[in-house]
C-alpha positions, -999 to 999 in steps of 0.1 A, spaced: -544 22 305 -558 11 339 -595 4 336 -600 15 372 -582 48 366 -616 65 363 -619 63 401 -587 84 403 -600 111 379 -610 142 399 -644 149 384 -656 117 369 -640 97 397 -658 117 424 -692 110 408 -684 73 403 -672 70 439 -703 89 451 -726 65 432 -708 34 445 -709 48 481 -746 54 476 -751 17 465 -731 4 495 -748 27 520 -783 22 506 -779 -16 507 -767 -15 543 -795 8 555 -822 -11 536 -810 -44 550 -809 -30 585 -844 -15 583 -858 -49 571 -840 -66 601 -854 -40 625 -889 -45 613 -888 -82 619 -861 -91 644 -875 -126 651 -871 -135 615 -836 -121 615 -827 -143 645 -841 -173 627 -821 -164 596 -789 -162 617 -797 -195 634 -803 -213 600 -767 -208 591 -756 -229 620 -723 -210 624 -728 -194 658 -746 -206 689 -783 -195 692 -774 -173 722 -750 -154 700 -776 -151 673 -798 -129 696 -769 -106 703 -760 -104 666 -796 -97 657 -797 -70 683 -765 -51 674 -759 -58 637 -788 -36 623 -776 -7 643 -741 -12 630 -754 -14 595 -774 18 598 -745 37 613 -721 24 587 -745 31 558 -750 67 569 -713 72 575 -704 59 540 -722 91 528 -702 114 550 -668 125 539 -653 129 573 -657 92 584 -659 75 551 -627 55 555 -638 41 588 -672 32 574 -657 15 544 -634 -5 566 -665 -17 586 -686 -23 554 -658 -43 538 -655 -65 569 -693 -69 571 -695 -79 534 -665 -103 539 -684 -120 568 -716 -121 548 -698 -135 518 -681 -162 539 -713 -172 557 -732 -175 524 -704 -193 506 -701 -219 534 -739 -223 535 -739 -228 497 -711 -254 498 -727 -272 528 -759 -276 507 -781 -257 532 -815 -248 517 -820 -215 535 -828 -179 527 -799 -156 528 -815 -133 553 -802 -102 536 -835 -83 533 -858 -100 557 -889 -115 541 -877 -104 507 -845 -125 509 -836 -150 482 -824 -185 488 -786 -189 493 -773 -197 459 -751 -185 431 -771 -153 427 -771 -143 464 -734 -151 468 -725 -132 437 -745 -102 450 -727 -101 483 -693 -107 468 -700 -79 444 -707 -56 473 -675 -68 490 -656 -59 458 -672 -25 455 -666 -17 492 -630 -29 490 -624 -9 458 -638 22 475 -617 15 506 -586 13 484 -592 47 468 -602 63 501 -569 52 516 -552 69 487 -573 101 491 -558 118 521 -589 140 527 -614 112 535 -605 106 571 -588 120 601 -573 86 608 -553 86 576 -539 121 585 -530 108 620 -512 78 606 -490 98 583 -454 102 595 -446 136 609 -422 158 590 -394 173 611 
């Protein structure tokens, strides 16, 4: 029996998916609020990764928290959940890549995930973000299979003649 079949179960699966969506949405919203409360620290965190030019870091710090709040809220709504899960999966993939590269480059920096409450980039922080990526991708997979989660899926279905 497929161990992930519980997500396909109508009653239990709905509760599990709701709880996992709550985790993903809550992490995104909490992280965004921390970034909005201290934007200069967030710009500094972005700069510490040395992945993008400093001028881009200001723009990322300006737009990313808004995208995180919007995505976190939309993960809770059924009508736009698929789109929000696509965005959250991409965000967590980017965060995972950034932290993994920082870890392997030996950078001694804070991850920047939760503002002043952030841990140093290491096995724990990378595992946390990769876990969120896995959860988001898993939810995305089951949302694509569930034809009622988005208008986009309904538009992409072939028309019957």
